[in-house]
C-alpha positions as a Markdown table, in Angstrom:
| # | Residue | x | y | z |
|---|---|---|---|---|
| 1 | Unk | 75.5 | 137.9 | 151.6 |
| 2 | Unk | 72.5 | 140.0 | 150.1 |
| 3 | Unk | 70.9 | 139.6 | 147.0 |
| 4 | Unk | 69.1 | 142.0 | 144.3 |
| 5 | Unk | 67.2 | 141.5 | 141.2 |
| 6 | Unk | 69.1 | 141.3 | 138.2 |
| 7 | Unk | 67.0 | 143.8 | 136.0 |
| 8 | Unk | 64.0 | 141.8 | 134.4 |
| 9 | Unk | 66.1 | 138.8 | 134.1 |
| 10 | Unk | 64.3 | 136.9 | 137.1 |
| 11 | Unk | 67.6 | 136.3 | 138.5 |
| 12 | Unk | 68.6 | 137.3 | 142.3 |
| 13 | Unk | 72.3 | 138.3 | 142.0 |
| 14 | Unk | 74.7 | 139.0 | 145.1 |
| 15 | Unk | 75.3 | 142.5 | 145.8 |
| 16 | Unk | 79.1 | 141.7 | 146.0 |
| 17 | Unk | 80.1 | 140.0 | 142.8 |
| 18 | Unk | 83.6 | 138.8 | 141.6 |
| 19 | Unk | 85.6 | 140.6 | 139.1 |
| 20 | Unk | 88.0 | 138.7 | 137.6 |
| 21 | Unk | 90.2 | 140.9 | 135.6 |
| 22 | Unk | 93.2 | 140.2 | 137.9 |
| 23 | Unk | 92.9 | 136.8 | 137.3 |
| 24 | Unk | 94.3 | 137.0 | 133.8 |
| 25 | Unk | 97.4 | 138.5 | 135.0 |
| 26 | Unk | 97.2 | 142.3 | 133.8 |
| 27 | Unk | 97.2 | 143.5 | 137.0 |
| 28 | Unk | 100.8 | 142.0 | 137.9 |
| 29 | Unk | 101.7 | 138.5 | 138.5 |
| 30 | Unk | 98.9 | 136.0 | 139.4 |
| 31 | Unk | 99.3 | 132.5 | 140.4 |
| 32 | Unk | 96.1 | 130.4 | 139.3 |
| 33 | Unk | 96.3 | 128.8 | 142.5 |
| 34 | Unk | 95.6 | 131.9 | 144.2 |
| 35 | Unk | 92.9 | 132.6 | 141.9 |
| 36 | Unk | 90.9 | 129.4 | 142.7 |
| 37 | Unk | 91.3 | 129.9 | 146.0 |
| 38 | Unk | 89.7 | 133.2 | 145.9 |
| 39 | Unk | 87.0 | 131.9 | 143.6 |
| 40 | Unk | 86.0 | 129.1 | 146.0 |
| 41 | Unk | 86.1 | 131.5 | 149.2 |
| 42 | Unk | 84.0 | 134.1 | 147.7 |
| 43 | Unk | 81.3 | 131.3 | 146.4 |
| 44 | Unk | 81.7 | 130.1 | 150.1 |
| 45 | Unk | 80.6 | 133.5 | 151.6 |
| 46 | Unk | 77.5 | 133.7 | 149.1 |
| 47 | Unk | 78.9 | 135.4 | 145.8 |
| 48 | Unk | 76.8 | 134.2 | 142.8 |
| 49 | Unk | 78.0 | 136.6 | 139.9 |
| 50 | Unk | 81.4 | 136.5 | 138.4 |
| 51 | Unk | 82.3 | 139.0 | 135.6 |
| 52 | Unk | 85.3 | 137.9 | 133.0 |
| 53 | Unk | 86.3 | 138.5 | 129.6 |
| 54 | Unk | 88.3 | 137.4 | 126.5 |
| 55 | Unk | 90.6 | 140.3 | 127.3 |
| 56 | Unk | 91.6 | 139.1 | 130.5 |
| 57 | Unk | 94.8 | 137.2 | 129.8 |
| 58 | Unk | 93.5 | 136.0 | 126.6 |
| 59 | Unk | 90.6 | 133.8 | 127.9 |
| 60 | Unk | 92.9 | 132.8 | 131.2 |
| 61 | Unk | 90.5 | 134.1 | 133.5 |
| 62 | Unk | 87.5 | 132.5 | 131.8 |
| 63 | Unk | 89.5 | 129.1 | 132.2 |
| 64 | Unk | 90.1 | 129.5 | 135.5 |
| 65 | Unk | 86.6 | 130.3 | 136.6 |
| 66 | Unk | 85.5 | 127.0 | 134.5 |
| 67 | Unk | 87.9 | 124.7 | 136.4 |
| 68 | Unk | 86.5 | 126.0 | 139.9 |
| 69 | Unk | 82.6 | 125.8 | 138.9 |
| 70 | Unk | 83.1 | 122.2 | 137.8 |
| 71 | Unk | 84.0 | 121.6 | 141.4 |
| 72 | Unk | 80.9 | 123.6 | 142.8 |
| 73 | Unk | 77.3 | 122.8 | 142.8 |
| 74 | Unk | 75.8 | 126.0 | 143.9 |
| 75 | Unk | 73.9 | 128.5 | 141.1 |
| 76 | Unk | 76.7 | 131.0 | 139.8 |
| 77 | Unk | 76.0 | 133.2 | 137.2 |
| 78 | Unk | 79.0 | 134.2 | 134.6 |
| 79 | Unk | 79.3 | 137.0 | 132.7 |
| 80 | Unk | 82.1 | 137.5 | 129.8 |
| 81 | Unk | 82.7 | 139.8 | 127.2 |
| 82 | Unk | 83.5 | 140.0 | 123.4 |
| 83 | Unk | 85.5 | 142.5 | 122.2 |
| 84 | Unk | 85.4 | 144.2 | 118.8 |
| 85 | Unk | 87.7 | 142.9 | 116.0 |
| 86 | Unk | 91.0 | 144.5 | 115.7 |
| 87 | Unk | 90.8 | 148.5 | 115.2 |
| 88 | Unk | 90.8 | 151.6 | 117.6 |
| 89 | Unk | 90.0 | 151.0 | 121.2 |
| 90 | Unk | 87.5 | 152.1 | 122.0 |
| 91 | Unk | 85.8 | 152.0 | 119.0 |
| 92 | Unk | 85.8 | 155.6 | 117.2 |
| 93 | Unk | 82.9 | 157.2 | 115.5 |
| 94 | Unk | 84.3 | 156.5 | 112.1 |
| 95 | Unk | 84.2 | 152.6 | 112.8 |
| 96 | Unk | 81.7 | 150.1 | 111.1 |
| 97 | Unk | 79.7 | 147.9 | 113.2 |
| 98 | Unk | 79.8 | 145.4 | 110.5 |
| 99 | Unk | 83.7 | 145.4 | 110.4 |
| 100 | Unk | 84.2 | 145.3 | 114.1 |
| 101 | Unk | 81.3 | 143.0 | 115.2 |
| 102 | Unk | 80.5 | 141.0 | 112.0 |
| 103 | Unk | 78.1 | 138.1 | 112.4 |
| 104 | Unk | 80.9 | 135.9 | 111.4 |
| 105 | Unk | 83.4 | 137.4 | 114.2 |
| 106 | Unk | 80.5 | 137.3 | 116.7 |
| 107 | Unk | 79.7 | 133.5 | 116.3 |
| 108 | Unk | 83.3 | 132.5 | 116.2 |
| 109 | Unk | 84.2 | 134.6 | 119.4 |
| 110 | Unk | 80.7 | 133.1 | 121.4 |
| 111 | Unk | 82.0 | 129.8 | 120.6 |
| 112 | Unk | 85.2 | 130.3 | 121.8 |
| 113 | Unk | 83.9 | 131.8 | 125.3 |
| 114 | Unk | 81.6 | 128.7 | 125.6 |
| 115 | Unk | 84.9 | 126.3 | 125.1 |
| 116 | Unk | 86.8 | 128.6 | 127.7 |
| 117 | Unk | 83.9 | 128.6 | 130.0 |
| 118 | Unk | 83.3 | 124.6 | 129.5 |
| 119 | Unk | 79.2 | 125.4 | 128.7 |
| 120 | Unk | 76.8 | 125.5 | 126.0 |
| 121 | Unk | 75.1 | 128.8 | 126.9 |
| 122 | Unk | 76.4 | 132.0 | 128.3 |
| 123 | Unk | 74.6 | 133.6 | 131.1 |
| 124 | Unk | 75.7 | 137.2 | 130.0 |
| 125 | Unk | 77.6 | 138.1 | 126.9 |
| 126 | Unk | 78.5 | 141.8 | 127.0 |
| 127 | Unk | 79.7 | 143.8 | 124.2 |
| 128 | Unk | 83.3 | 145.4 | 125.2 |
| 129 | Unk | 82.9 | 147.9 | 123.9 |
| 130 | Unk | 80.5 | 150.6 | 122.1 |
| 131 | Unk | 80.3 | 153.7 | 120.5 |
| 132 | Unk | 77.4 | 156.0 | 120.1 |
| 133 | Unk | 77.6 | 155.9 | 116.1 |
| 134 | Unk | 76.3 | 152.7 | 116.1 |
| 135 | Unk | 73.3 | 153.4 | 117.8 |
| 136 | Unk | 71.4 | 154.6 | 114.5 |
| 137 | Unk | 71.8 | 150.8 | 113.3 |
| 138 | Unk | 72.5 | 148.6 | 116.3 |
| 139 | Unk | 73.1 | 145.4 | 114.0 |
| 140 | Unk | 75.5 | 143.6 | 116.4 |
| 141 | Unk | 73.0 | 143.8 | 119.3 |
| 142 | Unk | 70.5 | 142.2 | 116.8 |
| 143 | Unk | 73.0 | 139.4 | 115.9 |
| 144 | Unk | 73.2 | 138.8 | 119.5 |
| 145 | Unk | 69.3 | 138.7 | 120.0 |
| 146 | Unk | 69.6 | 135.9 | 117.3 |
| 147 | Unk | 72.3 | 133.9 | 119.2 |
| 148 | Unk | 69.8 | 134.3 | 122.3 |
| 149 | Unk | 67.0 | 132.9 | 120.4 |
| 150 | Unk | 69.4 | 129.9 | 119.4 |
| 151 | Unk | 70.0 | 129.2 | 123.0 |
| 152 | Unk | 73.8 | 130.2 | 123.0 |
| 153 | Unk | 73.2 | 133.0 | 125.5 |
| 154 | Unk | 70.7 | 134.1 | 128.0 |
| 155 | Unk | 71.2 | 137.9 | 128.4 |
| 156 | Unk | 72.7 | 140.8 | 126.0 |
| 157 | Unk | 74.8 | 143.3 | 127.8 |
| 158 | Unk | 77.1 | 146.4 | 126.9 |
| 159 | Unk | 80.2 | 147.5 | 129.2 |
| 160 | Unk | 80.4 | 151.4 | 128.6 |
| 161 | Unk | 83.1 | 153.2 | 127.1 |
| 162 | Unk | 84.4 | 155.4 | 129.8 |
| 163 | Unk | 84.8 | 158.4 | 127.7 |
| 164 | Unk | 80.7 | 158.3 | 126.8 |
| 165 | Unk | 78.9 | 156.1 | 129.0 |
| 166 | Unk | 75.5 | 157.9 | 128.5 |
| 167 | Unk | 75.8 | 156.2 | 124.7 |
| 168 | Unk | 73.8 | 153.4 | 126.1 |
| 169 | Unk | 70.7 | 155.2 | 127.5 |
| 170 | Unk | 68.7 | 155.0 | 123.9 |
| 171 | Unk | 69.7 | 151.2 | 123.7 |
| 172 | Unk | 68.1 | 150.8 | 127.3 |
| 173 | Unk | 65.1 | 152.8 | 126.2 |
| 174 | Unk | 64.5 | 150.5 | 123.5 |
| 175 | Unk | 64.8 | 147.4 | 125.1 |
| 176 | Unk | 67.9 | 146.4 | 123.2 |
| 177 | Unk | 70.0 | 145.4 | 126.2 |
| 178 | Unk | 69.5 | 143.5 | 129.3 |
| 179 | Unk | 72.3 | 144.6 | 131.4 |
| 180 | Unk | 74.6 | 147.3 | 131.1 |
| 181 | Unk | 78.0 | 147.5 | 133.0 |
| 182 | Unk | 79.3 | 150.9 | 134.2 |
| 183 | Unk | 81.9 | 152.8 | 135.8 |
| 184 | Unk | 80.6 | 154.5 | 138.9 |
| 185 | Unk | 82.1 | 155.5 | 142.1 |
| 186 | Unk | 82.8 | 158.5 | 144.5 |
| 187 | Unk | 84.9 | 159.9 | 141.8 |
| 188 | Unk | 82.4 | 159.1 | 139.1 |
| 189 | Unk | 78.9 | 159.8 | 139.8 |
| 190 | Unk | 77.7 | 161.1 | 136.4 |
| 191 | Unk | 75.6 | 157.7 | 136.1 |
| 192 | Unk | 73.4 | 159.2 | 138.7 |
| 193 | Unk | 72.2 | 161.6 | 136.5 |
| 194 | Unk | 70.5 | 159.8 | 134.0 |
| 195 | Unk | 72.0 | 156.3 | 133.0 |
| 196 | Unk | 70.9 | 154.9 | 136.6 |
| 197 | Unk | 67.3 | 156.3 | 136.6 |
| 198 | Unk | 66.8 | 155.0 | 132.9 |
| 199 | Unk | 68.0 | 151.5 | 134.1 |
| 200 | Unk | 65.3 | 151.8 | 136.9 |
| 201 | Unk | 62.8 | 152.7 | 134.5 |
| 202 | Unk | 63.4 | 150.1 | 132.0 |
| 203 | Unk | 64.5 | 147.4 | 134.0 |
| 204 | Unk | 68.0 | 146.9 | 133.0 |
| 205 | Unk | 70.2 | 145.3 | 135.1 |
| 206 | Unk | 73.1 | 147.5 | 136.3 |
| 207 | Unk | 76.9 | 146.2 | 137.3 |
| 208 | Unk | 79.2 | 148.5 | 138.5 |
| 209 | Unk | 82.9 | 148.5 | 138.1 |
| 210 | Unk | 85.7 | 150.4 | 139.1 |
| 211 | Unk | 84.2 | 151.2 | 142.2 |
| 212 | Unk | 87.5 | 151.7 | 144.0 |
| 213 | Unk | 88.9 | 153.7 | 140.9 |
| 214 | Unk | 91.3 | 151.1 | 140.3 |
| 215 | Unk | 92.2 | 150.7 | 144.0 |
| 216 | Unk | 92.6 | 154.1 | 145.1 |
| 217 | Unk | 89.6 | 154.5 | 147.1 |
| 218 | Unk | 90.8 | 151.7 | 149.3 |
| 219 | Unk | 93.1 | 154.4 | 150.9 |
| 220 | Unk | 96.0 | 151.6 | 150.9 |
| 221 | Unk | 98.5 | 153.7 | 148.1 |
| 222 | Unk | 100.4 | 156.7 | 149.5 |
| 223 | Unk | 102.0 | 159.2 | 147.3 |
| 224 | Unk | 104.8 | 158.1 | 144.9 |
| 225 | Unk | 103.7 | 154.5 | 145.1 |
| 226 | Unk | 105.3 | 152.5 | 142.2 |
| 227 | Unk | 103.2 | 149.8 | 140.3 |
| 228 | Unk | 105.1 | 146.9 | 138.4 |
| 229 | Unk | 105.7 | 147.8 | 134.7 |
| 230 | Unk | 103.1 | 144.9 | 133.8 |
| 231 | Unk | 100.6 | 146.1 | 136.1 |
| 232 | Unk | 97.5 | 147.9 | 134.3 |
| 233 | Unk | 97.5 | 150.7 | 137.2 |
| 234 | Unk | 101.4 | 152.0 | 136.1 |
| 235 | Unk | 99.7 | 153.6 | 133.4 |
| 236 | Unk | 96.2 | 154.3 | 134.7 |
| 237 | Unk | 98.1 | 156.4 | 137.4 |
| 238 | Unk | 100.7 | 157.7 | 135.2 |
| 239 | Unk | 102.2 | 161.1 | 136.1 |
| 240 | Unk | 100.9 | 162.5 | 139.3 |
| 241 | Unk | 97.4 | 161.1 | 139.1 |
| 242 | Unk | 97.9 | 158.6 | 141.9 |
| 243 | Unk | 99.1 | 161.4 | 144.2 |
| 244 | Unk | 96.1 | 163.8 | 143.3 |
| 245 | Unk | 93.8 | 160.6 | 144.1 |
| 246 | Unk | 95.6 | 160.1 | 147.3 |
| 247 | Unk | 94.2 | 163.8 | 148.4 |
| 248 | Unk | 91.0 | 163.2 | 147.4 |
| 249 | Unk | 90.9 | 159.9 | 149.3 |
| 250 | Unk | 92.0 | 162.1 | 152.2 |
| 251 | Unk | 89.0 | 164.1 | 152.1 |
| 252 | Unk | 86.8 | 161.1 | 151.8 |
| 253 | Unk | 88.3 | 159.6 | 154.9 |
| 254 | Unk | 87.7 | 162.6 | 156.7 |
| 255 | Unk | 84.0 | 162.7 | 155.8 |
| 256 | Unk | 84.1 | 159.1 | 156.9 |
| 257 | Unk | 85.7 | 159.9 | 160.3 |
| 258 | Unk | 83.3 | 162.8 | 161.0 |
| 259 | Unk | 80.6 | 160.5 | 160.1 |
| 260 | Unk | 81.9 | 158.4 | 163.3 |
| 261 | Unk | 82.4 | 155.4 | 161.2 |
| 262 | Unk | 86.0 | 155.2 | 160.9 |
| 263 | Unk | 86.3 | 152.5 | 163.3 |
| 264 | Unk | 83.4 | 150.1 | 161.9 |
| 265 | Unk | 84.2 | 150.7 | 157.9 |
| 266 | Unk | 87.1 | 150.7 | 156.0 |
| 267 | Unk | 87.2 | 153.1 | 153.2 |
| 268 | Unk | 86.7 | 149.9 | 150.8 |
| 269 | Unk | 83.4 | 149.2 | 152.5 |
| 270 | Unk | 82.3 | 153.0 | 152.0 |
| 271 | Unk | 83.2 | 152.9 | 148.6 |
| 272 | Unk | 81.0 | 149.8 | 148.0 |
| 273 | Unk | 78.4 | 150.7 | 150.3 |
| 274 | Unk | 78.3 | 153.9 | 148.1 |
| 275 | Unk | 77.8 | 152.3 | 145.1 |
| 276 | Unk | 75.0 | 149.7 | 146.5 |
| 277 | Unk | 73.0 | 153.1 | 147.8 |
| 278 | Unk | 71.6 | 153.5 | 144.8 |
| 279 | Unk | 68.5 | 151.4 | 144.2 |
| 280 | Unk | 69.2 | 150.8 | 140.3 |
| 281 | Unk | 72.7 | 149.0 | 140.9 |
| 282 | Unk | 72.3 | 145.3 | 141.2 |
| 283 | Unk | 75.9 | 144.1 | 142.0 |
| 284 | Unk | 79.1 | 145.9 | 142.3 |
| 285 | Unk | 82.3 | 143.8 | 140.9 |
| 286 | Unk | 85.2 | 144.7 | 142.7 |
| 287 | Unk | 88.6 | 143.1 | 141.7 |
| 288 | Unk | 89.5 | 139.8 | 143.5 |
| 289 | Unk | 92.7 | 138.1 | 143.1 |
| 290 | Unk | 93.1 | 135.9 | 146.7 |
| 291 | Unk | 91.1 | 134.7 | 149.4 |
| 292 | Unk | 91.8 | 137.8 | 151.7 |
| 293 | Unk | 90.3 | 140.1 | 149.3 |
| 294 | Unk | 87.2 | 138.1 | 148.9 |
| 295 | Unk | 86.9 | 138.1 | 152.4 |
| 296 | Unk | 87.2 | 141.9 | 152.8 |
| 297 | Unk | 84.7 | 142.7 | 149.8 |
| 298 | Unk | 82.1 | 140.2 | 150.8 |
| 299 | Unk | 82.2 | 141.4 | 153.9 |
| 300 | Unk | 81.4 | 145.1 | 152.9 |
| 301 | Unk | 78.0 | 143.6 | 152.7 |
| 302 | Unk | 77.3 | 142.8 | 156.7 |
| 303 | Unk | 78.2 | 146.6 | 157.3 |
| 304 | Unk | 75.6 | 149.0 | 158.1 |
| 305 | Unk | 74.3 | 151.1 | 155.2 |
| 306 | Unk | 75.5 | 154.7 | 154.8 |
| 307 | Unk | 73.3 | 157.4 | 156.7 |
| 308 | Unk | 71.7 | 159.9 | 154.3 |
| 309 | Unk | 73.5 | 163.0 | 155.9 |
| 310 | Unk | 77.0 | 161.1 | 155.0 |
| 311 | Unk | 75.7 | 160.1 | 151.5 |
| 312 | Unk | 75.1 | 163.7 | 150.9 |
| 313 | Unk | 78.8 | 164.6 | 151.7 |
| 314 | Unk | 80.0 | 161.7 | 149.7 |
| 315 | Unk | 78.0 | 163.1 | 146.7 |
| 316 | Unk | 80.0 | 166.1 | 146.6 |
| 317 | Unk | 83.5 | 164.3 | 145.7 |
| 318 | Unk | 82.0 | 163.9 | 142.0 |
| 319 | Unk | 82.8 | 167.4 | 141.4 |
| 320 | Unk | 86.5 | 166.8 | 141.8 |
| 321 | Unk | 86.1 | 164.7 | 138.8 |
| 322 | Unk | 85.9 | 168.0 | 136.5 |
| 323 | Unk | 89.4 | 168.7 | 138.1 |
| 324 | Unk | 91.0 | 165.4 | 137.5 |
| 325 | Unk | 92.7 | 165.6 | 134.5 |
| 326 | Unk | 93.5 | 169.2 | 134.6 |
| 327 | Unk | 95.7 | 168.8 | 137.1 |
| 328 | Unk | 93.9 | 171.7 | 139.3 |
């Protein structure tokens, strides 16, 4: 495993982190025994960063992580997330920050996170999620800063809203967040325009989620694949979205083959290596739900980096995003 600085925190985190969404059960049925085995294997392989949230099974993912970490002696950093109080998701421009993230609410929610994780201090607490309308008066971040001063958490973060990821840029420049979690992958490269360069300038840690575009970029799904109704992806890939993703993945596969990497790199390896090629990225957190996935994802770290010529070819796939929802 390789490690990178986590912004200005002084921590070194594994390039491959553990995305723990599936441990909550939103990706279909999940056995806690499989989750625990996956966590143990990932830590055995050098993973020292885990990302979870209240919303991952209403704390179930957090509790499984706490159980495993009690059995380990290694330094493992755990990031979790607090969602806004009841209201539109994601928060709309008309939502009031004092209603969605009041001090009383944040304090009570943080105590729940501490209990679930079996600790007296959260390594990284992220707001899950945000609206640009609150940038003018970011009171929730000021509340988190007070909680940090009280020793309840170490770092403050934001998980970006998918429709407006650049809303965090001003907050990074003002030094109000230590870490940002962002969607960045072969099909969504917009963060490379401004968000990632600003992170590098300001020393903001960057966690990359959805590196596989919810599994499509692993190449394991074919046209017409059906996800169980209780699997988040049954909605994410509604209509013909999965079929169109498969076509785009085949273009990536051809690029990889022409670069001579078809025998040495899986598509998942390429997706991870593409993300890690940007120097502002601290860690990528692919979803892991069993031992095999822990091995595959951690193993990507050992593969040779992608050549600049292949990276140039892969960067063009970002422009396909413009046609993603139009059906073209």
